[in-house]
N, CA, C and O atoms as CSV, one atom per row, in Angstrom:
chain,resi,resn,atom,element,x,y,z
A,1,MET,N,N,0.858,-1.185,0.000
A,1,MET,CA,C,0.000,0.000,0.000
A,1,MET,C,C,0.892,1.233,0.000
A,1,MET,O,O,1.425,1.608,1.045
A,2,HIS,N,N,1.062,1.860,-1.143
A,2,HIS,CA,C,1.924,3.030,-1.235
A,2,HIS,C,C,1.296,4.270,-0.616
A,2,HIS,O,O,1.983,5.274,-0.428
A,3,GLU,N,N,0.018,4.223,-0.298
A,3,GLU,CA,C,-0.647,5.355,0.342
A,3,GLU,C,C,-0.058,5.645,1.727
A,3,GLU,O,O,-0.062,6.793,2.173
A,4,LEU,N,N,0.449,4.607,2.412
A,4,LEU,CA,C,1.074,4.821,3.721
A,4,LEU,C,C,2.311,5.701,3.558
A,4,LEU,O,O,2.490,6.658,4.311
A,5,GLY,N,N,3.155,5.394,2.596
A,5,GLY,CA,C,4.340,6.208,2.333
A,5,GLY,C,C,3.984,7.619,1.904
A,5,GLY,O,O,4.633,8.580,2.318
A,6,ILE,N,N,2.960,7.746,1.079
A,6,ILE,CA,C,2.505,9.057,0.628
A,6,ILE,C,C,1.996,9.870,1.811
A,6,ILE,O,O,2.309,11.054,1.937
A,7,THR,N,N,1.215,9.236,2.673
A,7,THR,CA,C,0.667,9.938,3.831
A,7,THR,C,C,1.778,10.354,4.784
A,7,THR,O,O,1.730,11.447,5.348
A,8,ARG,N,N,2.775,9.501,4.972
A,8,ARG,CA,C,3.935,9.869,5.806
A,8,ARG,C,C,4.618,11.110,5.231
A,8,ARG,O,O,5.010,12.010,5.973
A,9,SER,N,N,4.755,11.149,3.926
A,9,SER,CA,C,5.385,12.303,3.275
A,9,SER,C,C,4.553,13.567,3.451
A,9,SER,O,O,5.103,14.640,3.698
A,10,VAL,N,N,3.240,13.453,3.328
A,10,VAL,CA,C,2.350,14.598,3.525
A,10,VAL,C,C,2.503,15.127,4.948
A,10,VAL,O,O,2.615,16.336,5.152
A,11,VAL,N,N,2.507,14.239,5.922
A,11,VAL,CA,C,2.656,14.643,7.327
A,11,VAL,C,C,4.019,15.314,7.529
A,11,VAL,O,O,4.104,16.335,8.213
A,12,ALA,N,N,5.069,14.764,6.952
A,12,ALA,CA,C,6.413,15.348,7.085
A,12,ALA,C,C,6.473,16.743,6.461
A,12,ALA,O,O,7.046,17.660,7.050
A,13,ILE,N,N,5.893,16.906,5.290
A,13,ILE,CA,C,5.888,18.203,4.613
A,13,ILE,C,C,5.123,19.236,5.437
A,13,ILE,O,O,5.590,20.360,5.622
A,14,CYS,N,N,3.954,18.852,5.927
A,14,CYS,CA,C,3.142,19.776,6.728
A,14,CYS,C,C,3.829,20.110,8.048
A,14,CYS,O,O,3.785,21.256,8.497
A,15,THR,N,N,4.460,19.125,8.669
A,15,THR,CA,C,5.182,19.353,9.924
A,15,THR,C,C,6.298,20.374,9.707
A,15,THR,O,O,6.488,21.283,10.514
A,16,GLU,N,N,7.026,20.211,8.615
A,16,GLU,CA,C,8.120,21.137,8.302
A,16,GLU,C,C,7.611,22.557,8.109
A,16,GLU,O,O,8.198,23.507,8.628
A,17,HIS,N,N,6.524,22.704,7.364
A,17,HIS,CA,C,5.989,24.030,7.074
A,17,HIS,C,C,5.250,24.645,8.257
A,17,HIS,O,O,5.106,25.866,8.318
A,18,ALA,N,N,4.779,23.833,9.192
A,18,ALA,CA,C,4.075,24.348,10.364
A,18,ALA,C,C,5.039,25.020,11.341
A,18,ALA,O,O,4.618,25.864,12.133
A,19,LYS,N,N,6.319,24.663,11.297
A,19,LYS,CA,C,7.351,25.266,12.147
A,19,LYS,C,C,6.967,25.258,13.619
A,19,LYS,O,O,7.123,26.258,14.321
A,20,GLY,N,N,6.461,24.111,14.077
A,20,GLY,CA,C,6.128,23.948,15.492
A,20,GLY,C,C,4.701,24.297,15.872
A,20,GLY,O,O,4.262,23.964,16.973
A,21,ALA,N,N,3.967,24.960,14.987
A,21,ALA,CA,C,2.571,25.315,15.274
A,21,ALA,C,C,1.688,24.070,15.167
A,21,ALA,O,O,2.020,23.120,14.457
A,22,THR,N,N,0.581,24.087,15.868
A,22,THR,CA,C,-0.388,23.001,15.791
A,22,THR,C,C,-1.190,23.129,14.505
A,22,THR,O,O,-1.707,24.201,14.192
A,23,VAL,N,N,-1.293,22.042,13.768
A,23,VAL,CA,C,-2.040,22.038,12.511
A,23,VAL,C,C,-3.473,21.601,12.792
A,23,VAL,O,O,-3.709,20.555,13.396
A,24,LYS,N,N,-4.417,22.411,12.349
A,24,LYS,CA,C,-5.847,22.138,12.577
A,24,LYS,C,C,-6.489,21.386,11.410
A,24,LYS,O,O,-7.346,20.526,11.609
A,25,ARG,N,N,-6.062,21.723,10.188
A,25,ARG,CA,C,-6.704,21.157,8.995
A,25,ARG,C,C,-5.684,21.075,7.866
A,25,ARG,O,O,-4.850,21.963,7.688
A,26,VAL,N,N,-5.773,19.981,7.110
A,26,VAL,CA,C,-4.956,19.804,5.910
A,26,VAL,C,C,-5.913,19.480,4.764
A,26,VAL,O,O,-6.792,18.628,4.897
A,27,THR,N,N,-5.732,20.169,3.643
A,27,THR,CA,C,-6.533,19.899,2.458
A,27,THR,C,C,-5.607,19.387,1.359
A,27,THR,O,O,-4.650,20.057,0.969
A,28,LEU,N,N,-5.910,18.191,0.871
A,28,LEU,CA,C,-5.142,17.587,-0.216
A,28,LEU,C,C,-5.962,17.589,-1.492
A,28,LEU,O,O,-7.187,17.468,-1.452
A,29,GLU,N,N,-5.289,17.725,-2.617
A,29,GLU,CA,C,-5.905,17.483,-3.924
A,29,GLU,C,C,-5.331,16.175,-4.436
A,29,GLU,O,O,-4.115,16.023,-4.555
A,30,ILE,N,N,-6.208,15.236,-4.736
A,30,ILE,CA,C,-5.790,13.937,-5.267
A,30,ILE,C,C,-6.531,13.704,-6.579
A,30,ILE,O,O,-7.760,13.641,-6.609
A,31,GLY,N,N,-5.779,13.578,-7.645
A,31,GLY,CA,C,-6.369,13.338,-8.956
A,31,GLY,C,C,-6.911,11.921,-9.072
A,31,GLY,O,O,-6.320,10.973,-8.555
A,32,GLN,N,N,-8.026,11.790,-9.746
A,32,GLN,CA,C,-8.649,10.479,-9.915
A,32,GLN,C,C,-7.826,9.545,-10.791
A,32,GLN,O,O,-8.088,8.343,-10.821
A,33,LEU,N,N,-6.840,10.073,-11.501
A,33,LEU,CA,C,-5.982,9.254,-12.352
A,33,LEU,C,C,-4.606,9.031,-11.726
A,33,LEU,O,O,-3.713,8.487,-12.376
A,34,SER,N,N,-4.429,9.445,-10.473
A,34,SER,CA,C,-3.116,9.404,-9.828
A,34,SER,C,C,-2.742,8.042,-9.247
A,34,SER,O,O,-1.608,7.861,-8.804
A,35,ALA,N,N,-3.644,7.102,-9.239
A,35,ALA,CA,C,-3.428,5.773,-8.646
A,35,ALA,C,C,-3.250,5.845,-7.137
A,35,ALA,O,O,-2.664,4.946,-6.534
A,36,VAL,N,N,-3.757,6.915,-6.525
A,36,VAL,CA,C,-3.743,7.055,-5.071
A,36,VAL,C,C,-5.191,6.971,-4.602
A,36,VAL,O,O,-6.053,7.700,-5.092
A,37,LEU,N,N,-5.452,6.085,-3.660
A,37,LEU,CA,C,-6.813,5.898,-3.161
A,37,LEU,C,C,-7.070,6.842,-1.992
A,37,LEU,O,O,-6.459,6.693,-0.934
A,38,PRO,N,N,-7.974,7.822,-2.169
A,38,PRO,CA,C,-8.251,8.781,-1.105
A,38,PRO,C,C,-8.655,8.123,0.220
A,38,PRO,O,O,-8.241,8.584,1.283
A,39,GLU,N,N,-9.444,7.070,0.172
A,39,GLU,CA,C,-9.874,6.413,1.416
A,39,GLU,C,C,-8.705,5.771,2.143
A,39,GLU,O,O,-8.694,5.734,3.373
A,40,ALA,N,N,-7.726,5.266,1.413
A,40,ALA,CA,C,-6.538,4.688,2.046
A,40,ALA,C,C,-5.706,5.788,2.700
A,40,ALA,O,O,-5.143,5.576,3.774
A,41,VAL,N,N,-5.620,6.959,2.070
A,41,VAL,CA,C,-4.904,8.086,2.666
A,41,VAL,C,C,-5.624,8.526,3.940
A,41,VAL,O,O,-4.979,8.800,4.952
A,42,ARG,N,N,-6.948,8.594,3.897
A,42,ARG,CA,C,-7.729,8.943,5.101
A,42,ARG,C,C,-7.452,7.958,6.236
A,42,ARG,O,O,-7.265,8.353,7.387
A,43,PHE,N,N,-7.430,6.694,5.897
A,43,PHE,CA,C,-7.194,5.643,6.886
A,43,PHE,C,C,-5.816,5.812,7.533
A,43,PHE,O,O,-5.676,5.645,8.745
A,44,CYS,N,N,-4.814,6.138,6.741
A,44,CYS,CA,C,-3.433,6.252,7.229
A,44,CYS,C,C,-3.148,7.565,7.948
A,44,CYS,O,O,-2.211,7.641,8.743
A,45,PHE,N,N,-3.938,8.595,7.683
A,45,PHE,CA,C,-3.614,9.935,8.164
A,45,PHE,C,C,-3.487,10.008,9.685
A,45,PHE,O,O,-2.474,10.495,10.187
A,46,ASP,N,N,-4.475,9.543,10.421
A,46,ASP,CA,C,-4.432,9.643,11.886
A,46,ASP,C,C,-3.258,8.860,12.468
A,46,ASP,O,O,-2.643,9.285,13.446
A,47,ILE,N,N,-2.957,7.729,11.866
A,47,ILE,CA,C,-1.838,6.905,12.328
A,47,ILE,C,C,-0.518,7.646,12.104
A,47,ILE,O,O,0.323,7.706,13.000
A,48,CYS,N,N,-0.344,8.199,10.928
A,48,CYS,CA,C,0.900,8.911,10.594
A,48,CYS,C,C,1.033,10.230,11.355
A,48,CYS,O,O,2.148,10.671,11.635
A,49,ALA,N,N,-0.090,10.862,11.692
A,49,ALA,CA,C,-0.061,12.158,12.372
A,49,ALA,C,C,0.177,12.041,13.872
A,49,ALA,O,O,0.513,13.030,14.523
A,50,LYS,N,N,0.008,10.855,14.421
A,50,LYS,CA,C,0.160,10.658,15.869
A,50,LYS,C,C,1.552,11.111,16.318
A,50,LYS,O,O,2.565,10.714,15.742
A,51,GLY,N,N,1.579,11.954,17.363
A,51,GLY,CA,C,2.839,12.439,17.912
A,51,GLY,C,C,3.482,13.571,17.122
A,51,GLY,O,O,4.626,13.939,17.390
A,52,THR,N,N,2.756,14.130,16.147
A,52,THR,CA,C,3.266,15.240,15.341
A,52,THR,C,C,2.353,16.454,15.547
A,52,THR,O,O,1.302,16.326,16.174
A,53,PRO,N,N,2.730,17.619,15.036
A,53,PRO,CA,C,1.839,18.784,15.128
A,53,PRO,C,C,0.502,18.594,14.398
A,53,PRO,O,O,-0.407,19.408,14.554
A,54,LEU,N,N,0.381,17.527,13.607
A,54,LEU,CA,C,-0.861,17.262,12.883
A,54,LEU,C,C,-1.819,16.357,13.649
A,54,LEU,O,O,-2.932,16.103,13.188
A,55,GLU,N,N,-1.401,15.871,14.808
A,55,GLU,CA,C,-2.269,14.966,15.572
A,55,GLU,C,C,-3.580,15.663,15.890
A,55,GLU,O,O,-3.585,16.756,16.457
A,56,GLY,N,N,-4.682,15.043,15.533
A,56,GLY,CA,C,-6.016,15.603,15.748
A,56,GLY,C,C,-6.495,16.515,14.631
A,56,GLY,O,O,-7.626,17.000,14.680
A,57,ALA,N,N,-5.669,16.757,13.633
A,57,ALA,CA,C,-6.062,17.631,12.515
A,57,ALA,C,C,-7.115,16.951,11.645
A,57,ALA,O,O,-7.187,15.725,11.564
A,58,THR,N,N,-7.917,17.773,11.006
A,58,THR,CA,C,-8.915,17.300,10.059
A,58,THR,C,C,-8.259,17.184,8.682
A,58,THR,O,O,-7.498,18.060,8.271
A,59,LEU,N,N,-8.558,16.107,7.988
A,59,LEU,CA,C,-8.050,15.912,6.634
A,59,LEU,C,C,-9.206,16.057,5.653
A,59,LEU,O,O,-10.186,15.314,5.713
A,60,ASP,N,N,-9.077,17.017,4.753
A,60,ASP,CA,C,-10.043,17.190,3.666
A,60,ASP,C,C,-9.362,16.768,2.377
A,60,ASP,O,O,-8.213,17.129,2.122
A,61,ILE,N,N,-10.073,16.006,1.573
A,61,ILE,CA,C,-9.528,15.570,0.292
A,61,ILE,C,C,-10.449,16.029,-0.824
A,61,ILE,O,O,-11.648,15.749,-0.822
A,62,ILE,N,N,-9.867,16.737,-1.772
A,62,ILE,CA,C,-10.579,17.161,-2.973
A,62,ILE,C,C,-10.146,16.222,-4.092
A,62,ILE,O,O,-8.966,16.160,-4.438
A,63,GLU,N,N,-11.099,15.495,-4.653
A,63,GLU,CA,C,-10.784,14.590,-5.758
A,63,GLU,C,C,-10.923,15.348,-7.075
A,63,GLU,O,O,-11.987,15.877,-7.397
A,64,VAL,N,N,-9.832,15.389,-7.823
A,64,VAL,CA,C,-9.792,16.127,-9.085
A,64,VAL,C,C,-10.075,15.155,-10.233
A,64,VAL,O,O,-9.343,14.182,-10.412
A,65,PRO,N,N,-11.135,15.411,-11.013
A,65,PRO,CA,C,-11.444,14.514,-12.122
A,65,PRO,C,C,-10.390,14.577,-13.219
A,65,PRO,O,O,-9.677,15.569,-13.366
A,66,GLY,N,N,-10.310,13.494,-13.982
A,66,GLY,CA,C,-9.372,13.441,-15.095
A,66,GLY,C,C,-9.868,14.261,-16.266
A,66,GLY,O,O,-11.068,14.329,-16.533
A,67,GLY,N,N,-8.939,14.877,-16.957
A,67,GLY,CA,C,-9.295,15.661,-18.127
A,67,GLY,C,C,-8.135,15.738,-19.097
A,67,GLY,O,O,-6.972,15.640,-18.703
A,68,ALA,N,N,-8.453,15.910,-20.346
A,68,ALA,CA,C,-7.428,15.999,-21.388
A,68,ALA,C,C,-7.852,17.021,-22.432
A,68,ALA,O,O,-9.010,17.429,-22.514
A,69,LEU,N,N,-6.868,17.414,-23.222
A,69,LEU,CA,C,-7.094,18.322,-24.334
A,69,LEU,C,C,-6.794,17.555,-25.613
A,69,LEU,O,O,-5.736,16.940,-25.744
A,70,CYS,N,N,-7.720,17.592,-26.547
A,70,CYS,CA,C,-7.508,16.921,-27.829
A,70,CYS,C,C,-6.532,17.743,-28.660
A,70,CYS,O,O,-6.761,18.923,-28.924
A,71,ARG,N,N,-5.447,17.102,-29.064
A,71,ARG,CA,C,-4.427,17.799,-29.850
A,71,ARG,C,C,-4.879,18.011,-31.305
A,71,ARG,O,O,-4.281,18.802,-32.034
A,72,ASP,N,N,-5.926,17.308,-31.713
A,72,ASP,CA,C,-6.389,17.437,-33.100
A,72,ASP,C,C,-7.460,18.517,-33.263
A,72,ASP,O,O,-7.404,19.316,-34.199
A,73,CYS,N,N,-8.443,18.539,-32.344
A,73,CYS,CA,C,-9.533,19.518,-32.519
A,73,CYS,C,C,-9.589,20.574,-31.422
A,73,CYS,O,O,-10.337,21.545,-31.533
A,74,GLY,N,N,-8.793,20.389,-30.350
A,74,GLY,CA,C,-8.755,21.383,-29.278
A,74,GLY,C,C,-9.833,21.231,-28.226
A,74,GLY,O,O,-9.907,22.051,-27.311
A,75,ALA,N,N,-10.662,20.224,-28.321
A,75,ALA,CA,C,-11.746,20.024,-27.354
A,75,ALA,C,C,-11.199,19.534,-26.013
A,75,ALA,O,O,-10.138,18.913,-25.951
A,76,THR,N,N,-11.934,19.820,-24.952
A,76,THR,CA,C,-11.628,19.306,-23.628
A,76,THR,C,C,-12.399,18.010,-23.439
A,76,THR,O,O,-13.591,17.937,-23.740
A,77,VAL,N,N,-11.715,16.987,-22.939
A,77,VAL,CA,C,-12.307,15.661,-22.818
A,77,VAL,C,C,-12.206,15.201,-21.366
A,77,VAL,O,O,-11.127,15.255,-20.776
A,78,ALA,N,N,-13.318,14.749,-20.784
A,78,ALA,CA,C,-13.300,14.160,-19.444
A,78,ALA,C,C,-12.761,12.735,-19.552
A,78,ALA,O,O,-13.114,11.995,-20.470
A,79,LEU,N,N,-11.903,12.361,-18.606
A,79,LEU,CA,C,-11.311,11.020,-18.632
A,79,LEU,C,C,-11.539,10.308,-17.303
A,79,LEU,O,O,-11.368,10.889,-16.231
A,80,ALA,N,N,-11.926,9.043,-17.396
A,80,ALA,CA,C,-12.056,8.205,-16.208
A,80,ALA,C,C,-10.866,7.256,-16.102
A,80,ALA,O,O,-10.714,6.565,-15.095
A,81,ALA,N,N,-10.025,7.217,-17.125
A,81,ALA,CA,C,-8.823,6.382,-17.168
A,81,ALA,C,C,-7.733,7.180,-17.888
A,81,ALA,O,O,-8.002,8.246,-18.440
A,82,LEU,N,N,-6.520,6.665,-17.880
A,82,LEU,CA,C,-5.399,7.376,-18.486
A,82,LEU,C,C,-5.433,7.399,-20.008
A,82,LEU,O,O,-4.551,7.981,-20.640
A,83,TYR,N,N,-6.419,6.784,-20.586
A,83,TYR,CA,C,-6.567,6.746,-22.031
A,83,TYR,C,C,-8.011,7.082,-22.375
A,83,TYR,O,O,-8.887,7.018,-21.511
A,84,GLY,N,N,-8.258,7.429,-23.595
A,84,GLY,CA,C,-9.614,7.733,-24.012
A,84,GLY,C,C,-9.625,8.285,-25.420
A,84,GLY,O,O,-8.599,8.333,-26.098
A,85,ARG,N,N,-10.798,8.697,-25.843
A,85,ARG,CA,C,-10.963,9.274,-27.176
A,85,ARG,C,C,-11.793,10.546,-27.061
A,85,ARG,O,O,-12.671,10.681,-26.208
A,86,CYS,N,N,-11.484,11.437,-27.929
A,86,CYS,CA,C,-12.251,12.677,-28.045
A,86,CYS,C,C,-13.540,12.384,-28.819
A,86,CYS,O,O,-13.661,11.345,-29.468
A,87,GLY,N,N,-14.476,13.288,-28.746
A,87,GLY,CA,C,-15.701,13.169,-29.532
A,87,GLY,C,C,-15.433,13.162,-31.019
A,87,GLY,O,O,-16.246,12.650,-31.789
A,88,CYS,N,N,-14.289,13.732,-31.450
A,88,CYS,CA,C,-13.938,13.753,-32.873
A,88,CYS,C,C,-13.330,12.418,-33.320
A,88,CYS,O,O,-13.053,12.216,-34.502
A,89,GLY,N,N,-13.126,11.499,-32.342
A,89,GLY,CA,C,-12.586,10.187,-32.666
A,89,GLY,C,C,-11.082,10.063,-32.430
A,89,GLY,O,O,-10.543,8.959,-32.500
A,90,SER,N,N,-10.415,11.141,-32.160
A,90,SER,CA,C,-8.968,11.136,-31.964
A,90,SER,C,C,-8.584,10.586,-30.582
A,90,SER,O,O,-9.264,10.825,-29.584
A,91,ALA,N,N,-7.480,9.847,-30.561
A,91,ALA,CA,C,-6.892,9.385,-29.296
A,91,ALA,C,C,-5.645,10.213,-28.972
A,91,ALA,O,O,-4.915,9.890,-28.035
A,92,ASN,N,N,-5.400,11.262,-29.732
A,92,ASN,CA,C,-4.240,12.132,-29.552
A,92,ASN,C,C,-4.563,13.174,-28.476
A,92,ASN,O,O,-4.851,14.333,-28.773
A,93,LEU,N,N,-4.504,12.727,-27.225
A,93,LEU,CA,C,-4.917,13.563,-26.099
A,93,LEU,C,C,-3.738,13.953,-25.229
A,93,LEU,O,O,-2.803,13.174,-25.044
A,94,LYS,N,N,-3.790,15.156,-24.701
A,94,LYS,CA,C,-2.794,15.639,-23.746
A,94,LYS,C,C,-3.473,15.724,-22.382
A,94,LYS,O,O,-4.423,16.488,-22.208
A,95,LEU,N,N,-2.997,14.949,-21.422
A,95,LEU,CA,C,-3.557,14.934,-20.074
A,95,LEU,C,C,-3.320,16.284,-19.410
A,95,LEU,O,O,-2.186,16.761,-19.363
A,96,VAL,N,N,-4.385,16.906,-18.894
A,96,VAL,CA,C,-4.253,18.219,-18.256
A,96,VAL,C,C,-4.759,18.229,-16.814
A,96,VAL,O,O,-4.533,19.203,-16.095
A,97,ALA,N,N,-5.430,17.181,-16.382
A,97,ALA,CA,C,-5.938,17.128,-15.006
A,97,ALA,C,C,-6.164,15.683,-14.598
A,97,ALA,O,O,-6.444,14.816,-15.426
A,98,GLY,N,N,-6.034,15.449,-13.300
A,98,GLY,CA,C,-6.345,14.128,-12.770
A,98,GLY,C,C,-5.165,13.387,-12.174
A,98,GLY,O,O,-5.351,12.353,-11.532
A,99,GLU,N,N,-3.945,13.894,-12.371
A,99,GLU,CA,C,-2.779,13.232,-11.798
A,99,GLU,C,C,-2.235,13.974,-10.568
A,99,GLU,O,O,-1.171,13.631,-10.051
A,100,GLU,N,N,-2.967,14.984,-10.108
A,100,GLU,CA,C,-2.514,15.798,-8.987
A,100,GLU,C,C,-2.376,14.985,-7.704
A,100,GLU,O,O,-3.118,14.033,-7.460
A,101,LEU,N,N,-1.423,15.383,-6.913
A,101,LEU,CA,C,-1.277,14.906,-5.541
A,101,LEU,C,C,-0.515,16.006,-4.827
A,101,LEU,O,O,0.715,16.052,-4.859
A,102,LYS,N,N,-1.266,16.900,-4.176
A,102,LYS,CA,C,-0.597,18.031,-3.544
A,102,LYS,C,C,-1.342,18.503,-2.307
A,102,LYS,O,O,-2.548,18.307,-2.154
A,103,VAL,N,N,-0.570,19.134,-1.433
A,103,VAL,CA,C,-1.152,19.788,-0.274
A,103,VAL,C,C,-1.644,21.138,-0.768
A,103,VAL,O,O,-0.851,22.001,-1.144
A,104,LYS,N,N,-2.942,21.310,-0.764
A,104,LYS,CA,C,-3.530,22.559,-1.267
A,104,LYS,C,C,-3.539,23.637,-0.188
A,104,LYS,O,O,-3.217,24.796,-0.449
A,105,GLU,N,N,-3.914,23.237,1.033
A,105,GLU,CA,C,-3.996,24.197,2.138
A,105,GLU,C,C,-3.641,23.502,3.439
A,105,GLU,O,O,-3.754,22.285,3.586
A,106,MET,N,N,-3.203,24.338,4.381
A,106,MET,CA,C,-2.935,23.848,5.727
A,106,MET,C,C,-3.326,24.968,6.688
A,106,MET,O,O,-2.869,26.103,6.549
A,107,GLU,N,N,-4.167,24.646,7.651
A,107,GLU,CA,C,-4.604,25.635,8.642
A,107,GLU,C,C,-3.882,25.342,9.948
A,107,GLU,O,O,-3.928,24.221,10.455
A,108,VAL,N,N,-3.213,26.359,10.490
A,108,VAL,CA,C,-2.494,26.196,11.751
A,108,VAL,C,C,-3.139,27.059,12.822
A,108,VAL,O,O,-3.843,28.026,12.534
A,109,ALA,N,N,-2.871,26.673,14.088
A,109,ALA,CA,C,-3.434,27.430,15.223
A,109,ALA,C,C,-2.612,28.672,15.472
A,109,ALA,O,O,-2.918,29.443,16.381
């Protein structure tokens, strides 16, 4: 389960940026095409935060849908997987959303 390692990294990054302050809330953006399971990150968060400035913090996760730009016609295409086709029939797509994994916000006391 790579989500445990990812969650440890998120806690470490937030701890570093909190500079000793108590963290109340962390908001993550996780793309639906990132191969990271938001529920697994939620499960790991409290365990990884124990004994850190994030202990007791609320974790909010924003799931970012997949999206691409058709290189042939310029249309925006919603994607549920890393591959797909545009309405024009082209598979020449440039992924523009859905692979995110970032700390969007952190609220400290």
